[in-house]
C-alpha positions as CSV (number, residue, x, y, z in Angstrom):
1,M,-16.4,-0.6,-16.1
2,T,-17.0,-2.2,-12.7
3,A,-15.3,-1.8,-9.8
4,P,-11.8,-3.8,-8.9
5,I,-13.0,-6.4,-6.7
6,V,-10.2,-8.7,-3.8
7,F,-11.4,-10.9,-1.2
8,C,-12.0,-9.4,2.2
9,E,-10.8,-11.1,5.0
10,E,-13.5,-8.8,7.2
11,C,-16.2,-9.4,5.0
12,R,-15.6,-12.6,4.3
13,E,-16.7,-11.7,0.6
14,Y,-15.4,-10.9,-2.1
15,K,-15.6,-7.4,-2.2
16,P,-14.8,-3.8,-4.3
17,Y,-12.2,-1.9,-2.8
18,T,-10.7,1.8,-3.4
19,V,-7.6,2.7,-3.1
20,S,-5.8,5.8,-1.5
21,E,-2.4,7.4,-1.0
22,H,-0.8,7.9,2.5
23,E,2.3,9.1,4.3
24,M,4.1,5.8,5.4
25,F,7.2,5.0,7.3
26,G,9.9,1.9,6.2
27,V,12.6,1.0,8.0
28,L,16.1,0.1,5.7
29,R,19.6,-0.6,7.4
30,G,18.4,0.4,10.8
31,R,17.2,4.1,9.8
32,T,13.8,5.1,9.0
33,Y,12.0,6.7,5.7
34,T,9.3,8.2,5.2
35,Y,7.4,8.1,1.7
36,I,3.8,8.7,0.1
37,G,2.7,4.8,-0.6
38,K,-0.7,3.5,-1.5
39,E,-3.2,1.0,0.5
40,A,-6.5,-0.3,-0.6
41,H,-9.4,-0.9,1.5
42,C,-12.8,-2.8,1.1
43,S,-15.3,-0.2,0.7
44,V,-18.0,-2.2,2.6
45,C,-15.9,-2.5,6.1
46,G,-13.3,-0.4,5.3
47,A,-10.8,-2.6,6.2
48,V,-7.2,-3.0,4.9
49,V,-6.7,-5.5,2.5
50,Y,-4.0,-6.8,0.8
51,I,-3.3,-5.6,-3.3
52,P,-0.1,-7.4,-4.5
53,E,0.8,-4.9,-7.0
54,L,0.5,-2.0,-4.0
55,S,3.0,-4.0,-2.1
56,D,5.3,-3.6,-5.0
57,Y,4.7,-0.2,-5.6
58,N,5.1,0.4,-1.9
59,L,8.5,-1.2,-2.2
60,T,9.6,0.7,-4.8
61,A,8.6,4.0,-3.2
62,L,10.8,3.4,-0.5
63,Y,13.5,2.0,-2.0
64,N,13.3,5.2,-4.1
65,V,13.4,7.5,-1.1
66,F,16.4,5.6,0.3
67,R,18.4,6.1,-3.0
68,D,17.4,9.7,-2.8
69,K,18.7,10.5,1.3
70,N,21.8,8.5,0.0
71,G,23.3,9.6,-2.9
72,N,23.0,5.9,-4.8
């Protein structure tokens, strides 16, 4: 199985990437919430790369924390 690849803006080429979990912060309705999100990094240079599915995952994680904290 080959590693997933994505265009790295630093390398200016398609490169493999890795995904790791990090503590992240988001602001909703003027309040800051902490959640565990995922971030992708280029395996060659280490720059953060954009993966649409991870963005969706992180938004869902933020909204889940928001609902938990506000009783929704």
